[in-house]
FIZA-143930 format. One record per residue (C-alpha): x, y, z. Coordinates in steps of 0.001 Angstrom, whole numbers, plus 500000, padded with zeros to 6 digits. Layout:
XYZ;...
//
This chain:
489296509282519525;487490510383516475;488645509178512970;487362510032509384;487791507558506663;487081509200503141;486339506615500237;483862503916500527;484886501378497856;486802498304498592;489297499943500952;487425502614503147;485066500034504816;487925497734505795;489633501089507273;486346501959509060;486000498078510526;489569497997511646;489081501340513385;485684500575515106;486630497490516674;489260499502518808;487643500309522278;489675503524522228;487864504837519138;484484506468519994;483506507520516345;484178506749512921;482822508927509972;482864506981506809;482411509434503647;481997509240499981;480464511452497346;478085508634495969;475347507999498420;474729504583496871;478527503512497528;478180505181500854;474760503417501686;476161499928500286;479187500308502795;477441501141505719;475191498265505263;478277495989504929;479435497353508531;476120497337510042;476290493709511540;479765493815512653;481014494705515919;481577498217516794;479136499452513919;477351501714516320;480341503933516206;480195504495512318;478372507372510998;477907508166507205;478572511371505596;478054512379501803;480905514392501323;482121516431498263;485613517177498637;485109520478496372;482638521583498903;483778524565500957;482245522942503923;484609519971503709;487396521368505892;484786522130508597;483392518534508493;487125517320508639;487994519317511696;485680517588513682;488142514641513724;491443513899514969;493033512124511721;491725511118508523;492375508022506478;492169508541502760;490933505750500625;490661507669497283;492035507651493761;495066509316493354;493789512025491158;491294512926493943;494010513288496484;495196517024495969;491505518194496577;491171516012499609;494502516749501123;494154520611500609;490910520456502475;492620518387505288;495572521010505372;493228524032505741;491434522088508367;494752521300510102;493864517475510564;496581514756510104;496189512874506636;497039509166506373;496854508139502772;496851504670501547;498323505820498113;500281508743496550;498913511789494715;499869512500490985;503524513252490572;502893516605489171;500829517628492233;503398516185494806;506030519034495288;503400521493495933;501419519325498474;504692518390500418;505385521998500626;502033523019501785;502144520314504320;505615521134505632;504799524838505822;501458524246507901;503322521623510072;500282519350509367;501335515588509601;500889513884506175;501610510132505914;501587509454502127;501515505775500608;500549504267504133;499249500769502941;500779497640501356;502919498896498598;503829501553499001;503673501270502935;504404497894504418;506970497007501679;509227500213502726;508537499802506291;509962496211506190;512697497287503843;514057499705506304;513597497308509116;515528494532507454;518186496769506114;519104498271509473;519797494752510799;522921494424508346;526097496732508861;526343497000504947;523549496288502452;524351495253498775;520869494590497482;517307494968498350;514433493268496376;510931493905496954;508075491835495288;504405492407495976;501023492001494481;497619491118494726;495953488322492580;492856486337492288;492711482863493691;492297481446490347;493559483267487089;490684483957484748;489846486421481929;492139487980479413;494738488810481761;494346486478484816;493686489358486868;490918491141488774;491174494732490267;491809494058493953;492436497805494959;489222499384493693;488202501753491130;487456500964487448;491041501572485712;493546499133485542;496921499505487161;498528499472483743;500957502169483126;503064503724480075;505695505193482177;509347503708482553;509994501549485600;512921502390488034;515799500394489616;518381501573492071;522226500874490996;525196502351493225;522854504487495005;521205506090492113;517838505518490213;518041504161486624;515018503879484300;514161500669482716;511317499321480713;508141498560482700;507064494918482492;510639493743482020;512754491882484316;510282489172484413;511087486269487089;509033483412487987;509164482019491582;507173479624493678;504987480783496568;504148477917499223;500118477273499123;499877479452495825;502019478085493159;504053479755490497;503716483405490056;505763486069488186;507219489492489112;508337492416486990;509813495801487303;507348498438488567;509289501305490108;511830501518493059;510588503907495472;513308507036495343;512845507985499064;514198504704500189;517566506024499088;517383508762501629;517690506247504418;520953505969505918;521105502218505591;520499502268501866;522294505306500581;524825503343498897;522664500411497839;524302498381494894;521247496932493475;517562497612494261;514533496481492677;510708496720493316;508715494287491291;504692493454491058;503268490043491548;500912488730489073;500163485220487718;502523484245484999;501875485682481460;500495489066482524;503783491041481921;503841489752478460;500209490810477538;500844494202479277;504092494691477461;502223494204474146;499581496739475175;502193499370476086;504045498582472753;500938499231470581;500534502693472507;497150501459474047;498346502510477561;498904506050476559;496708508639478105;497457511267475290;493957511429473277;494077510222469757;491560511085466912;488955508806466268;486455510131463705;485124513272465172;486201512256468962;489384512416470680;489896509467472819;492514508436475453;493747504779474505;494132503903478142;490451504787478783;489194502790476021;491360499707477370;489740500353480795;486386500284479456;486617497286477329;488522495158479934;486562496277482950;483578493854482793;486416490955482612;488556492478485492;485942493767487999;485957491911491331;482715490096491465;480977488676494845;482179485447494035;485858486495493486;488633485676496243;491927487248496231;495544486510497519;498269488951498462;501995487910497989;504670489918499760;508553489530500020;510995491767500849;514803490606500879;518062492159501638;521585491005501444;525028492220502527;527391492056505515;526802491810509160;529659491537511649;531952490813508950;529913487870507519;527590487620504467;523973487559505591;520547487961504239;517122488594505506;513684487650503622;510541488776504925;507401487139503606;503662487324503883;500828485561502103;497236486607502932;493840485557501625;490379486862501456;488436486918504582;485490484774504304;483838485597507528;484027489563507175;484010489752503483;487041491804503196;489503491136500142;492957490351501219;494273493652499565;491901495666501766;493031493785504834;496683494230504136;496297497838502739;493425499420504793;494026498000508018;497801499084507842;496547502721507358;493923502604509963;496407500973512533;498770503980511868;496169506472512097;495205505405515544;498984505627516475;498545509127515529;495398509562517329;497195508325520505;500066510883519859;502557507931519461;503521509636516009;504900513043516863;506299514124513578;504855517270511686;504719517545507938;505300515264505061;506371511945506588;506797508553504709;505698505373506547;509124503937506919;510244507241508671;507416507194511090;506828503425511720;510185501925513382;511039500258516844;508163499477519054;505634501154516582;506646498593514121;506235495867516743;502687497142517539;501973497381513648;502798493838513114;500961492619516363;497735494127515251;498099492932511874;498865489449513185;495490489753515378;493695490106512123;495273487081510921;497984488710508669;501272487234509380;505102487839508432;507677485195508399;511224486112508596;513902483940507121;517799484491507898;520739483152506251;523513483990508508;525471480987509762;522142478723509526;518872479240508288;516033480324510665;512308481114510188;509978482749512830;506785484869512681;507742488449513142;505140489177515782;507208487170518202;509282490137520155;512670488353519950;514154485393518252;517816483860518094;519610483839514917;522545481628514911;524200482999518267;522817486396517772;519442488241518564;517417489907515893;515793492866517485;513955495913515990;516424498946515947;515215502543516630;
//
């Protein structure tokens, strides 16, 4: 099995590592346009098991030869900035190679890319990382344990172990731009989406072994409402987790217009306020060699099961890998994409065209994903409130809840 990983920043090397330790994988090609970044990533992987399978390729996605390079592989994991996805995905579609993306393309490019993928019948799995990705996969899994779902609440985010700097935050996903947005957020109400102010709806909660954190409205993923189990959802929220105080500071920046991408005239220059904020804050929010991160994940559903009120909560807390030097965000995001890509390589995902992760990863494939993440030290805990309280690791194949069994539904 031959896999291409595009992007050699924080995410790509972790995806390459997860693939290269699989005995069924014979070649991993790690690509980047920047030769310095590519060389640094290859040097990081060189001492690790399976590194003899890894080959570097300086690749410019705008190059006419890009589809030819892609066609030599059976699947591609994309660890790219959102703005670079249309160019890369266009080349992959021309090559006819399945594309597993850790994030999503810009909204204005989405309809055309989806249409091209469906027309060509090339498998594209967008947003196949942590969030989006694991959050939606687990949301579907839990929702399908209930006969009626009333509420779904997702909280997820990556934070530095110790809050420091002006925002108490470090950029754990990669790149130089802060994940601060000037767009409204979304909640689901009565099966429909409603806009709310981003950075509103702040709630604080305690995470065992971490402490008190906050979560605020980001954006409920609209395709969740296309699932049968969630079509009539009474209330759905999707919130980002940070250390307390982040939302208030971000809201001030937004109110001042400093998150706008629309250029303003400053003397003789037209400048994007968000670009200035990113440039000024980057030295304070860049992940340094000494920095360590934590990922906090919680998906909760409530409703009815067999005529009785019931709720399920899936939780995960993951930390920086000191032995391998991968951030927790890279582990939970890039490992997920690489595992799903190998399912594609093995022919276990037979879908064609545009397919979201929660559509593809159900039943035995979900159990395999969870088991492979558990083997990497990423563990999910399931809590049920149905007749009595019960907690177990999800990677156990079956557990008793009250007098009933919780199994994965196809």
